[in-house]
BADO-537034 format. One record per atom (N, C-alpha, C, CB): residue in one letter; x, y, z. Coordinates in steps of 0.02 Angstrom, whole numbers, padded with zeros to 5 digits, always signed. Glycine has a CB too. Layout:
# BADO-537034
AXYZ ...
This chain:
# BADO-537034
M+00719+05786-01744 M+00711+05816-01816 M+00691+05889-01812 M+00653+05776-01860 T+00685+05909-01743 T+00654+05972-01729 T+00664+06012-01666 T+00590+05960-01733 Y+00671+06074-01673 Y+00674+06119-01621 Y+00622+06160-01611 Y+00724+06155-01627 S+00584+06165-01550 S+00535+06195-01547 S+00524+06243-01472 S+00489+06143-01562 M+00476+06281-01468 M+00474+06316-01395 M+00393+06324-01389 M+00520+06401-01390 V+00368+06309-01327 V+00307+06345-01293 V+00309+06399-01257 V+00276+06311-01255 A+00275+06438-01247 A+00279+06484-01192 A+00221+06526-01186 A+00337+06525-01197 R+00197+06559-01127 R+00149+06600-01109 R+00187+06672-01087 R+00107+06566-01053 D+00164+06722-01104 D+00187+06787-01096 D+00150+06809-01033 D+00176+06833-01159 Q+00191+06833-00976 Q+00164+06835-00908 Q+00126+06903-00917 Q+00222+06832-00844 S+00144+06950-00959 S+00109+07013-00949 S+00045+07021-00988 S+00155+07069-00966 T+00044+06990-01047 T-00012+06992-01088 T-00056+06919-01086 T+00013+07012-01161 G-00031+06872-01063 G-00076+06806-01062 G-00060+06769-01140 G-00171+06830-01051 Q-00038+06800-01181 Q-00030+06762-01237 Q+00005+06702-01227 Q-00001+06796-01286 L-00003+06655-01268 L+00016+06587-01282 L+00049+06575-01349 L-00043+06546-01276 G+00096+06540-01356 G+00131+06528-01412 G+00167+06466-01425 G+00171+06572-01416 V+00175+06452-01484 V+00235+06404-01504 V+00256+06422-01564 V+00220+06329-01508 A+00331+06389-01575 A+00367+06417-01635 A+00409+06352-01631 A+00409+06500-01629 V+00425+06334-01705 V+00462+06274-01720 V+00503+06287-01782 V+00416+06213-01730 Q+00555+06254-01794 Q+00597+06245-01860 Q+00617+06171-01861 Q+00667+06296-01862 S+00631+06142-01932 S+00640+06080-01932 S+00670+06084-02014 S+00570+06033-01909 H+00707+06023-02024 H+00731+05996-02091 H+00669+05954-02094 H+00810+05954-02095 Y+00613+05969-02114 Y+00546+05916-02138 Y+00494+05963-02164 Y+00508+05865-02069 F+00463+05942-02213 F+00408+05984-02250 F+00355+06004-02200 F+00372+05943-02312 S+00342+06064-02197 S+00268+06086-02184 S+00274+06063-02101 S+00199+06039-02240 V+00323+06080-02059 V+00322+06060-01994 V+00281+06092-01941 V+00381+06063-01975 G+00247+06144-01970 G+00196+06184-01931 G+00122+06145-01935 G+00192+06265-01966 S+00123+06113-01984 S+00051+06077-01996 S+00053+06016-01944 S+00040+06048-02082 I+00113+06003-01912 I+00115+05932-01861 I+00123+05969-01793 I+00190+05867-01877 V+00172+06006-01792 V+00196+06019-01720 V+00156+06068-01682 V+00267+06043-01720 T+00136+06120-01717 T+00101+06181-01675 T+00038+06178-01670 T+00109+06246-01700 W+00018+06188-01608 W-00053+06188-01579 W-00060+06244-01519 W-00070+06111-01549 A-00120+06284-01530 A-00131+06332-01478 A-00207+06351-01476 A-00085+06394-01489 E-00233+06369-01424 E-00291+06392-01414 E-00305+06445-01366 E-00323+06346-01402 P-00332+06496-01389 P-00342+06555-01349 P-00369+06545-01281 P-00385+06598-01381 G-00329+06564-01218 G-00353+06558-01153 G-00358+06478-01130 G-00423+06596-01150 V-00321+06439-01163 V-00312+06366-01139 V-00240+06353-01147 V-00356+06310-01181 G-00208+06352-01202 G-00131+06320-01195 G-00112+06318-01244 G-00115+06258-01170 A-00043+06308-01263 A+00006+06294-01323 A+00034+06216-01308 A+00077+06358-01326 V+00045+06179-01371 V+00066+06110-01370 V+00123+06114-01426 V+00001+06054-01387 A+00179+06086-01413 A+00215+06065-01469 A+00220+05981-01475 A+00287+06099-01463 T+00204+05948-01524 T+00220+05888-01528 T+00272+05856-01579 T+00168+05866-01533 Q+00318+05819-01566 Q+00371+05828-01621 Q+00412+05749-01608 Q+00427+05909-01606 S+00477+05739-01630 S+00512+05680-01644 S+00461+05632-01686 S+00539+05647-01574 F+00456+05569-01674 F+00409+05536-01699 F+00344+05558-01685 F+00416+05477-01685 A+00323+05612-01717 A+00258+05647-01683 A+00212+05610-01685 A+00233+05706-01709 E+00156+05618-01636 E+00091+05599-01639 E+00047+05658-01634 E+00077+05550-01589 P+00028+05675-01702 P-00012+05747-01713 P-00077+05757-01660 P-00044+05749-01797 S-00103+05701-01659 S-00162+05698-01601 S-00149+05729-01528 S-00178+05620-01586 Y-00087+05720-01502 Y-00063+05764-01448 Y-00091+05831-01439 Y+00002+05772-01455 G-00086+05863-01488 G-00104+05936-01499 G-00176+05951-01485 G-00090+05957-01571 P-00230+05929-01524 P-00290+05937-01505 P-00322+05899-01439 P-00322+05924-01560 R-00292+05845-01427 R-00313+05803-01371 R-00282+05845-01313 R-00285+05721-01374 G-00233+05864-01313 G-00195+05901-01259 G-00232+05970-01233 G-00121+05919-01289 L-00260+05991-01281 L-00291+06062-01271 L-00359+06041-01251 L-00291+06113-01341 E-00379+05998-01276 E-00456+05969-01249 E-00452+05949-01173 E-00483+05895-01295 L-00395+05923-01157 L-00389+05901-01083 L-00383+05945-01039 L-00339+05863-01070 I-00339+06010-01066 I-00332+06077-01023 I-00406+06108-01019 I-00276+06134-01060 R-00420+06112-01084 R-00506+06145-01072 R-00555+06115-01020 R-00551+06135-01143 S-00544+06040-01011 S-00601+06016-00967 S-00571+06007-00899 S-00634+05947-00993 G-00509+06049-00879 G-00491+06059-00821 G-00426+06033-00799 G-00537+06039-00787 R-00389+05995-00836 R-00319+05968-00826 R-00267+06015-00825 R-00302+05922-00877 S-00228+06015-00794 S-00161+06056-00788 S-00119+06032-00848 S-00119+06042-00715 A-00063+06059-00858 A-00033+06046-00922 A+00007+05967-00896 A+00025+06121-00953 A+00028+05972-00835 A+00053+05907-00813 A+00006+05848-00829 A+00065+05911-00739 G-00055+05870-00796 G-00111+05809-00796 G-00112+05796-00870 G-00195+05829-00764 A-00125+05833-00910 A-00135+05834-00987 A-00088+05797-01014 A-00132+05900-01020 L-00016+05808-01003 L+00030+05768-01038 L+00027+05693-01000 L+00105+05805-01038 G+00024+05686-00945 G+00025+05626-00922 G-00023+05589-00942 G+00028+05625-00864 E-00080+05602-00951 E-00120+05555-00976 E-00114+05545-01048 E-00183+05570-00959 L-00086+05586-01092 L-00077+05576-01160 L-00017+05519-01158 L-00058+05649-01200 I+00039+05519-01121 I+00091+05470-01126 I+00061+05410-01088 I+00162+05495-01096 D+00021+05408-01041 D+00003+05351-01016 D-00034+05297-01059 D-00033+05367-00965 Q-00057+05331-01121 Q-00113+05297-01165 Q-00083+05286-01228 Q-00179+05339-01175 D-00011+05302-01234 D+00030+05297-01292 D+00078+05248-01280 D+00062+05359-01310 K+00085+05186-01321 K+00119+05137-01324 K+00191+05157-01351 K+00084+05091-01360 G+00198+05215-01394 G+00251+05242-01424 G+00283+05309-01385 G+00227+05256-01492 E+00261+05309-01336 E+00293+05371-01295 E+00362+05378-01292 E+00275+05370-01225 A+00407+05318-01302 A+00479+05324-01294 A+00499+05365-01350 A+00516+05257-01292 T+00466+05369-01414 T+00493+05404-01469 T+00467+05473-01477 T+00482+05368-01529 R+00417+05498-01427 R+00388+05556-01434 R+00429+05606-01400 R+00321+05553-01410 Q+00425+05678-01415 Q+00444+05729-01387 Q+00380+05776-01391 Q+00508+05752-01417 V+00359+05803-01324 V+00300+05840-01326 V+00312+05895-01264 V+00232+05789-01319 A+00286+05960-01273 A+00285+06002-01219 A+00221+06037-01228 A+00346+06049-01215 I+00194+06054-01165 I+00124+06085-01152 I+00140+06148-01100 I+00065+06023-01116 V+00100+06195-01117 V+00097+06260-01072 V+00032+06283-01069 V+00140+06319-01097 D-00005+06287-01009 D-00065+06302-00998 D-00075+06375-00980 D-00088+06259-00954 N-00140+06392-00981 N-00162+06467-00971 N-00147+06488-00901 N-00241+06479-00985 A-00105+06450-00849 A-00091+06471-00795 A-00018+06474-00791 A-00122+06436-00747 G+00016+06462-00857 G+00087+06466-00858 G+00116+06401-00832 G+00111+06526-00817 R+00082+06356-00815 R+00120+06285-00792 R+00132+06257-00851 R+00080+06231-00745 V+00199+06226-00850 V+00225+06187-00898 V+00250+06113-00889 V+00272+06223-00920 A+00237+06081-00945 A+00254+06002-00942 A+00292+05979-01003 A+00187+05956-00936 V+00325+05940-00993 V+00373+05916-01062 V+00399+05851-01047 V+00442+05966-01081 H+00395+05818-01102 H+00421+05736-01106 H+00473+05733-01165 H+00350+05674-01125 T+00521+05698-01152 T+00575+05681-01211 T+00593+05609-01200 T+00648+05731-01209 G+00557+05568-01240 G+00563+05487-01236 G+00625+05476-01249 G+00519+05444-01283 R+00642+05425-01216 R+00721+05389-01213 R+00739+05357-01271 R+00733+05332-01158 S+00689+05363-01328 S+00709+05327-01395 S+00709+05387-01444 S+00653+05263-01421 C+00695+05452-01412 C+00716+05514-01469 C+00782+05508-01486 C+00709+05591-01443 I+00797+05536-01561 I+00856+05524-01577 I+00907+05579-01552 I+00855+05516-01645 P+00971+05559-01533 P+01014+05620-01509 P+01034+05665-01563 P+01078+05597-01474 E+01067+05719-01541 E+01041+05754-01478 E+00982+05772-01458 E+01063+05801-01472 A+00954+05754-01398 A+00895+05763-01391 A+00886+05788-01313 A+00861+05703-01412 G+00836+05832-01298 G+00832+05852-01226 G+00788+05915-01236 G+00907+05867-01187 H+00778+05945-01168 H+00726+05999-01166 H+00766+06031-01104 H+00636+05974-01153 Q+00742+06096-01087 Q+00747+06144-01025 Q+00676+06173-01027 Q+00811+06206-01031 V+00659+06191-00950 V+00610+06222-00936 V+00617+06287-00891 V+00573+06178-00914 A+00586+06347-00916 A+00594+06403-00893 A+00530+06427-00854 A+00615+06442-00945 D+00540+06496-00825 D+00462+06518-00804 D+00418+06522-00860 D+00456+06590-00769 Q+00360+06479-00857 Q+00308+06481-00904 Q+00329+06463-00979 Q+00279+06548-00900 A+00386+06431-01003 A+00407+06417-01053 A+00447+06353-01048 A+00435+06468-01076 S+00447+06317-01110 S+00493+06269-01122 S+00517+06262-01198 S+00465+06207-01098 A+00583+06242-01201 A+00622+06235-01256 A+00635+06153-01268 A+00689+06278-01245 Q+00619+06123-01316 Q+00641+06047-01332 Q+00671+06034-01395 Q+00584+06000-01331 A+00713+05989-01404 A+00740+05971-01475 A+00758+05912-01487 A+00793+06004-01494 N+00766+05882-01544 N+00793+05818-01550 N+00834+05822-01624 N+00731+05759-01545 M+00862+05764-01644 M+00912+05763-01687 M+00946+05824-01693 M+00891+05743-01744 M+00975+05858-01640 M+01014+05908-01659 M+01079+05906-01662 M+01003+05951-01631 R+01124+05944-01690 R+01204+05952-01700 R+01240+05938-01618 R+01223+06045-01732 G+01203+05976-01576 G+01233+05973-01517 G+01177+05974-01456 G+01283+06032-01514 D+01206+05966-01397 D+01159+05959-01337 D+01154+06034-01305 D+01191+05900-01280 T+01178+06073-01333 T+01165+06149-01310 T+01123+06187-01340 T+01217+06186-01312 V+01076+06154-01392 V+01032+06204-01421 V+00966+06222-01377 V+01010+06178-01491 W+00948+06177-01337 W+00890+06195-01302 W+00898+06238-01239 W+00858+06137-01286 H+00966+06245-01214 H+00981+06287-01165 H+00992+06353-01209 H+01042+06262-01120 A+01019+06361-01266 A+01029+06433-01293 A+00948+06445-01315 A+01092+06439-01365 M+00913+06411-01325 M+00846+06441-01335 M+00804+06466-01280 M+00808+06396-01366 I+00824+06441-01223 I+00785+06466-01156 I+00834+06539-01147 I+00790+06398-01076 D+00904+06535-01154 D+00924+06596-01129 D+00918+06663-01168 D+00986+06587-01113 A+00897+06645-01246 A+00882+06695-01283 A+00810+06718-01271 A+00896+06678-01348 Y+00769+06674-01266 Y+00687+06681-01243 Y+00699+06725-01179 Y+00640+06598-01221 S+00736+06704-01129 S+00724+06741-01062 S+00761+06801-01061 S+00744+06700-01000 A+00813+06818-01109 A+00852+06881-01112 A+00826+06925-01157 A+00919+06872-01128 G+00765+06905-01199 G+00744+06949-01261 G+00694+06989-01229 G+00713+06908-01330 G+00679+07049-01266 G+00629+07092-01260 G+00570+07094-01307 G+00656+07147-01260 G+00530+07130-01303 G+00466+07145-01354 G+00411+07083-01333 G+00493+07139-01448 D+00359+07079-01386 D+00318+07036-01376 D+00332+06960-01372 D+00281+07050-01416 L+00277+06925-01373 L+00294+06846-01369 L+00319+06822-01426 L+00236+06802-01355 A+00293+06841-01484 A+00310+06821-01551 A+00382+06842-01571 A+00261+06851-01599 T+00402+06891-01534 T+00477+06917-01556 T+00527+06875-01515 T+00490+07005-01538 R+00500+06846-01451 R+00541+06813-01407 R+00538+06745-01427 R+00524+06823-01337 L+00497+06722-01459 L+00491+06657-01484 L+00543+06649-01546 L+00416+06644-01505 M+00545+06702-01589 M+00589+06704-01651 M+00665+06716-01621 M+00563+06767-01708 A+00682+06747-01575 A+00738+06756-01543 A+00767+06696-01520 A+00729+06799-01494 A+00715+06644-01492 A+00744+06573-01482 A+00755+06537-01533 A+00709+06534-01445 L+00717+06523-01586 L+00733+06495-01644 L+00790+06519-01672 L+00686+06498-01684 E+00796+06577-01674 E+00880+06596-01706 E+00930+06581-01671 E+00899+06667-01718 A+00927+06577-01596 A+00988+06550-01555 A+00993+06484-01566 A+00984+06561-01481 A+00941+06442-01570 A+00952+06371-01587 A+00991+06352-01652 A+00888+06341-01591 E+00965+06393-01702 E+01000+06387-01767 E+01078+06401-01762 E+00968+06436-01818 A+01086+06460-01726 A+01159+06493-01722 A+01196+06424-01678 A+01161+06584-01672 E+01153+06395-01638 E+01209+06335-01599 E+01208+06279-01633 E+01192+06311-01520 G+01195+06274-01692 G+01213+06219-01741 G+01142+06188-01763 G+01266+06159-01705 G+01084+06196-01724 G+01010+06171-01751 G+01005+06105-01776 G+00986+06213-01808 D+00963+06084-01817 D+00956+06012-01834 D+01011+05982-01882 D+00888+06003-01867 I+01034+05928-01861 I+01087+05903-01895 I+01086+05896-01963 I+01100+05850-01873 R+01027+05887-01991 R+01017+05871-02068 R+01022+05954-02108 R+00927+05826-02082 G+01006+05993-02060 G+00999+06072-02096 G+00933+06096-02080 G+01006+06075-02185 R+00899+06133-02130 R+00830+06178-02120 R+00796+06166-02174 R+00836+06257-02113 Q+00719+06169-02165 Q+00682+06158-02215 Q+00617+06204-02212 Q+00669+06087-02218 S+00583+06200-02150 S+00523+06237-02147 S+00527+06261-02057 S+00449+06182-02175 A+00475+06299-02058 A+00462+06338-01984 A+00393+06363-01981 A+00511+06406-01971 A+00385+06382-01918 A+00307+06397-01904 A+00303+06439-01852 A+00263+06336-01886 I+00260+06484-01833 I+00236+06506-01757 I+00168+06520-01753 I+00270+06571-01729 L+00137+06517-01710 L+00061+06519-01695 L+00066+06548-01627 L+00018+06442-01697 V+00040+06611-01623 V+00023+06654-01558 V-00049+06658-01557 V+00054+06730-01557 V-00084+06651-01489 V-00152+06665-01485 V-00165+06720-01413 V-00191+06586-01480 G-00217+06730-01413 G-00229+06772-01350 G-00227+06726-01287 G-00302+06811-01353 G-00246+06772-01237 G-00235+06736-01171 G-00316+06725-01141 G-00181+06789-01115 R-00363+06741-01172 R-00418+06756-01148 R-00478+06702-01197 R-00424+06842-01152 R-00500+06667-01163 R-00561+06618-01193 R-00616+06657-01227 R-00599+06573-01131 S-00648+06635-01281 S-00679+06682-01318 S-00731+06639-01359 S-00627+06725-01361 E-00794+06663-01366 E-00825+06633-01420 E-00813+06644-01480 E-00878+06639-01420 R-00762+06698-01495 R-00740+06710-01565 R-00675+06706-01562 R-00760+06774-01595 P-00637+06637-01564 P-00561+06622-01550 P-00517+06648-01618 P-00550+06532-01536 W-00556+06666-01684 W-00530+06680-01725 W-00492+06750-01720 W-00570+06670-01766 E-00533+06795-01677 E-00511+06857-01671 E-00447+06849-01614 E-00575+06908-01651 Q-00432+06801-01592 Q-00377+06806-01544 Q-00309+06763-01569 Q-00405+06777-01472 R-00314+06755-01639 R-00256+06713-01665 R-00234+06756-01696 R-00264+06651-01704 L-00171+06784-01667 L-00118+06845-01677 L-00079+06828-01730 L-00070+06859-01616 F-00042+06770-01728 F+00001+06746-01782 F-00004+06673-01790 F+00071+06765-01770 D-00023+06652-01857 D-00022+06597-01880 D+00013+06582-01954 D-00083+06582-01874 L+00082+06580-01935 L+00122+06589-02003 L+00164+06523-02004 L+00174+06663-02006 R+00173+06498-02082 R+00206+06446-02092 R+00260+06470-02154 R+00154+06388-02106 V+00309+06438-02153 V+00364+06432-02210 V+00373+06351-02217 V+00445+06472-02186 E+00333+06327-02275 E+00322+06259-02285 E+00390+06225-02311 E+00262+06250-02335 D+00426+06268-02360 D+00486+06232-02390 D+00527+06294-02418 D+00464+06173-02453 H+00590+06304-02384 H+00634+06362-02399 H+00695+06343-02382 H+00618+06423-02366 P+00757+06363-02425 P+00819+06354-02385 P+00835+06392-02333 P+00868+06357-02418 E+00802+06461-02316 E+00814+06493-02256 E+00750+06500-02234 E+00853+06556-02259 P+00732+06458-02192 P+00660+06468-02164 P+00638+06517-02101 P+00639+06401-02143 L+00700+06532-02074 L+00698+06569-02014 L+00693+06646-02037 L+00763+06552-01968 P+00752+06659-02083 P+00732+06740-02107 P+00662+06743-02141 P+00791+06773-02167 E+00643+06691-02177 E+00576+06707-02210 E+00518+06705-02155 E+00560+06653-02272 L+00518+06681-02102 L+00476+06675-02058 L+00477+06737-02024 L+00485+06620-02021 R+00530+06767-02006 R+00543+06854-01979 R+00517+06889-02029 R+00626+06885-01968 R+00522+06883-02094 R+00496+06929-02134 R+00419+06923-02138 R+00527+06924-02198 L+00391+06862-02138 L+00313+06853-02138 L+00277+06877-02063 L+00297+06766-02152 I+00329+06879-02006 I+00303+06904-01953 I+00297+06982-01959 I+00341+06881-01898 D+00352+07017-01992 D+00366+07088-02005 D+00282+07104-02054 D+00457+07098-02059 L+00284+07069-02102 L+00225+07067-02157 L+00151+07072-02107 L+00230+06981-02209 K+00147+07030-02070 K+00087+07017-02028 K+00073+07083-01989 K+00099+06954-01977 R+00123+07100-01962 R+00126+07176-01927 R+00098+07223-01972 R+00202+07204-01908 A+00125+07234-02029 A+00111+07286-02080 A+00037+07271-02085 A+00154+07280-02152 Y+00011+07216-02099 Y-00059+07200-02125 Y-00108+07218-02069 Y-00067+07121-02147 D-00082+07216-01999 D-00121+07225-01948 D-00135+07301-01949 D-00090+07198-01886 H-00082+07350-01973 H-00092+07423-01975 H-00142+07424-02020 H-00033+07468-01994 V-00150+07383-02083 V-00204+07406-02142 V-00260+07387-02101 V-00203+07366-02225 E-00277+07337-02064 E-00335+07315-02039 E-00366+07372-01999 E-00324+07253-02000 Q-00314+07407-01952 Q-00334+07444-01903 Q-00353+07511-01953 Q-00275+07451-01841 A-00319+07532-02005 A-00344+07573-02050 A-00408+07567-02063 A-00313+07571-02101 E-00430+07510-02095 E-00493+07505-02125 E-00545+07516-02057 E-00501+07429-02167 Q-00531+07502-02015 Q-00579+07511-01958 Q-00589+07595-01943 Q-00547+07469-01886 R-00524+07631-01944 R-00534+07699-01931 R-00577+07725-01989 R-00466+07737-01924 I-00562+07709-02054 I-00613+07726-02115 I-00671+07737-02095 I-00622+07674-02166 L-00709+07660-02062 L-00769+07645-02056 L-00798+07706-02006 L-00774+07571-02033 A-00741+07721-01955 A-00753+07764-01894 A-00765+07841-01913 A-00689+07757-01843 G-00743+07844-01991 G-00736+07914-02012 G-00673+07949-01985 G-00796+07952-01991 D-00623+07921-01963 D-00568+07946-01947 D-00520+07928-01990 D-00554+07934-01887 V-00511+07976-02046 V-00468+07977-02108 V-00402+07988-02091 V-00488+08030-02158 Q-00400+08031-02038 Q-00319+08059-02021 Q-00284+07992-01994 Q-00315+08129-01951 R-00320+07964-01951 R-00301+07913-01907 R-00282+07846-01959 R-00367+07900-01850 A-00325+07831-01997 A-00320+07787-02041 A-00256+07797-02096 A-00386+07786-02069 L-00250+07855-02115 L-00188+07876-02154 L-00118+07859-02108 L-00194+07962-02171 E-00123+07868-02053 E-00064+07850-02013 E-00048+07776-02005 E-00072+07878-01946 H-00104+07746-01995 H-00092+07661-02010 H-00070+07649-02090 H-00173+07612-01994 Y-00090+07675-02134 Y-00069+07650-02189 Y+00005+07680-02221 Y-00126+07658-02231 E+00018+07737-02187 E+00096+07749-02190 E+00135+07703-02161 E+00116+07807-02160 Q+00119+07684-02101 Q+00164+07643-02062 Q+00172+07581-02104 Q+00137+07626-01988 A+00122+07547-02122 A+00122+07483-02171 A+00171+07496-02227 A+00047+07469-02206 A+00155+07559-02272 A+00195+07574-02317 A+00253+07590-02309 A+00176+07608-02344 A+00278+07616-02249 A+00355+07625-02231 A+00385+07559-02224 A+00368+07665-02162 A+00350+07507-02190 A+00385+07449-02189 A+00392+07407-02240 A+00366+07417-02149 F+00347+07409-02292 F+00358+07378-02354 F+00339+07413-02407 F+00330+07320-02358 P+00386+07463-02438 P+00375+07506-02475 P+00365+07483-02552 P+00422+07548-02462 D+00378+07416-02560 D+00355+07400-02638 D+00307+07350-02631 D+00415+07372-02692 N+00256+07354-02572 N+00195+07319-02574 N+00140+07353-02595 N+00181+07294-02519 M+00130+07355-02662 M+00072+07393-02692 M+00003+07396-02663 M+00063+07369-02753 E-00010+07349-02618 E-00081+07354-02584 E-00067+07407-02532 E-00110+07282-02548 F-00026+07405-02500 F-00018+07461-02458 F-00006+07522-02494 F+00033+07450-02414 V+00033+07541-02552 V+00033+07597-02585 V-00018+07621-02610 V+00068+07597-02622 F-00070+07585-02636 F-00125+07597-02674 F-00186+07629-02615 F-00146+07522-02717 W-00180+07584-02561 W-00232+07617-02519 W-00218+07675-02473 W-00257+07571-02480 R-00153+07681-02472 R-00125+07731-02450 R-00132+07798-02494 R-00062+07710-02441 G-00145+07788-02561 G-00155+07842-02606 G-00227+07851-02606 G-00127+07830-02676 V-00263+07793-02599 V-00355+07812-02588 V-00357+07856-02535 V-00413+07742-02564 T-00315+07842-02474 T-00347+07879-02413 T-00314+07954-02411 T-00330+07834-02337 L-00251+07956-02448 L-00237+08025-02455 L-00282+08081-02492 L-00181+08024-02485 A-00324+08045-02542 A-00371+08075-02591 A-00427+08091-02535 A-00396+08021-02661 A-00453+08041-02501 A-00515+08050-02446 A-00485+08097-02407 A-00541+07982-02399 A-00428+08106-02382 A-00403+08176-02338 A-00409+08236-02378 A-00322+08174-02313 G-00410+08241-02438 G-00412+08309-02480 G-00343+08323-02508 G-00436+08375-02434 R-00292+08279-02501 R-00222+08288-02521 R-00209+08266-02593 R-00176+08251-02474 V-00247+08282-02645 V-00254+08250-02714 V-00190+08260-02747 V-00314+08282-02759 P-00142+08298-02742 P-00080+08285-02779 P-00043+08232-02750 P-00037+08344-02782 E-00039+08227-02692 E-00002+08177-02654 E-00019+08101-02670 E-00014+08191-02581 A-00092+08099-02672 A-00134+08043-02691 A-00113+08021-02768 A-00215+08067-02685 R-00118+08072-02814 R-00092+08056-02879 R-00030+08024-02873 R-00085+08112-02920 E+00019+08053-02847 E+00093+08032-02857 E+00093+07974-02821 E+00152+08083-02832 T+00064+07954-02767 T+00067+07883-02742 T+00046+07836-02779 T+00035+07872-02687 L-00029+07849-02812 L-00063+07800-02848 L-00020+07783-02910 L-00134+07825-02866 E+00020+07832-02945 E+00058+07817-03003 E+00101+07755-02983 E+00102+07880-03026 R+00126+07753-02925 R+00168+07700-02905 R+00135+07642-02925 R+00182+07700-02834 A+00075+07635-02910 A+00038+07559-02910 A+00030+07553-02985 A-00044+07551-02864 Y+00003+07601-03028 Y-00016+07603-03095 Y+00031+07569-03140 Y-00025+07669-03116 A+00107+07608-03119 A+00164+07577-03148 A+00171+07502-03138 A+00221+07610-03123 A+00158+07484-03088 A+00167+07411-03061 A+00119+07353-03105 A+00141+07412-02976 N+00053+07389-03110 N-00001+07344-03129 N-00059+07388-03143 N-00018+07290-03073 D-00080+07383-03220 D-00114+07439-03231 D-00198+07405-03211 D-00097+07469-03316 G-00208+07368-03173 G-00262+07329-03141 G-00292+07404-03084 G-00224+07240-03092 W-00233+07420-03050 W-00247+07472-02998 W-00294+07530-03023 W-00179+07504-02975 A-00273+07549-03084 A-00317+07600-03105 A-00392+07569-03127 A-00281+07640-03166 E-00405+07526-03142 E-00469+07491-03149 E-00503+07493-03092 E-00463+07425-03167 L-00468+07467-03040 L-00499+07446-02967 L-00516+07522-02943 L-00438+07400-02908 L-00483+07578-02949 L-00501+07637-02924 L-00567+07658-02949 L-00452+07682-02938 R-00569+07646-03012 R-00637+07661-03050 R-00693+07619-03030 R-00629+07652-03124 R-00688+07558-02996 R-00729+07511-02983 R-00754+07537-02903 R-00691+07435-02993 L-00700+07575-02867 L-00721+07590-02800 L-00778+07645-02796 L-00659+07611-02760 V-00778+07688-02853 V-00841+07736-02859 V-00903+07701-02858 V-00842+07777-02925 T-00909+07640-02891 T-00972+07596-02907 T-01002+07581-02833 T-00950+07519-02951 V-00944+07570-02788 V-00977+07543-02724 V-00963+07586-02667 V-00952+07473-02705 G-00960+07657-02689 G-00955+07713-02644 G-00900+07729-02597 G-01004+07710-02608 L-00856+07691-02615 L-00780+07714-02581 L-00745+07769-02598 L-00728+07669-02592 I-00768+07782-02667 I-00735+07844-02672 I-00794+07893-02710 I-00659+07834-02715 P-00802+07968-02702 P-00862+07998-02717 P-00868+07996-02795 P-00865+08070-02687 E-00923+07988-02820 E-00926+08008-02894 E-00920+08070-02919 E-00978+07993-02920 D-00853+08086-02926 D-00835+08157-02940 D-00795+08151-03000 D-00795+08194-02882 P-00820+08171-03063 P-00776+08166-03123 P-00704+08208-03124 P-00819+08191-03183 E-00712+08267-03089 E-00645+08299-03085 E-00593+08265-03041 E-00652+08366-03060 L-00632+08242-02990 L-00575+08200-02942 L-00545+08153-02979 L-00604+08159-02879 M-00601+08108-03010 M-00569+08048-03052 M-00513+08065-03091 M-00617+08019-03100 R-00517+08118-03140 R-00482+08143-03188 R-00401+08160-03143 R-00529+08212-03223 A-00421+08187-03091 A-00338+08201-03048 A-00310+08146-03033 A-00336+08238-02974 L-00341+08087-03016 L-00315+08032-02992 L-00294+07973-03043 L-00362+08012-02947 L-00336+07981-03105 L-00309+07923-03145 L-00270+07939-03188 L-00350+07886-03174 P-00229+07881-03216 P-00177+07903-03270 P-00214+07929-03342 P-00126+07834-03287 G-00170+07951-03380 G-00197+07970-03450 G-00229+08046-03455 G-00256+07916-03470 
């Protein structure tokens, strides 16, 4: 009832898993990954414990094949399972049980595996590998290309409902949350893949906002403004991006541009004007009555 892909990016070491299914909240079951350890997709009559247990086994020294073998050996329901694992060395292991509902199968490529069950046709997983292998860009981009190729090939015989992508860094860390690069889910949507692609683009825009905040703290207002402008250019109707770009323009001394930008936010929601006033109280805007008159409405 699902098609998915696990992969390791050879150039960055990033590990990822992406999935689409006619099933509610598929990402809460199928997708598992840990920085510097591996990625797991567990599906068909899914056993969710394959995810955390598989990662634990790799962390303790097993290869992808060793971890998968141990999981299957201990599972009386293995004939109904479909599971794929990639470890941090790029080794791949995959299992499609003999009782998975047709069309079901998998294909392995260099440091990647595509697997699917309950598909309209038996070409889906091959199309995924072809799209992933031919694609450019980062790991998230290539995983999305694989999902879109699966859907173009016919996808789940029942249709579509939810999708997810999880991409983590390739290095173990005591702060693994800092290496959770994409963790996005579309839980219930008539077109989950276009929505997932939109969320990936939105996440990239918010990454620019995060970088802008870091540049502000470092005193580099000009570089911060460049990041806010990239975020706002990608999503011009996102008032969060518009407002903070306006605030940063003011910090750069470009007050007329700041006022023009902020007026867009004020028109959308008068709460932005009140937020601007509150920024003064916490020192994010100078306590300058003349500046505030120039920036606030009315």
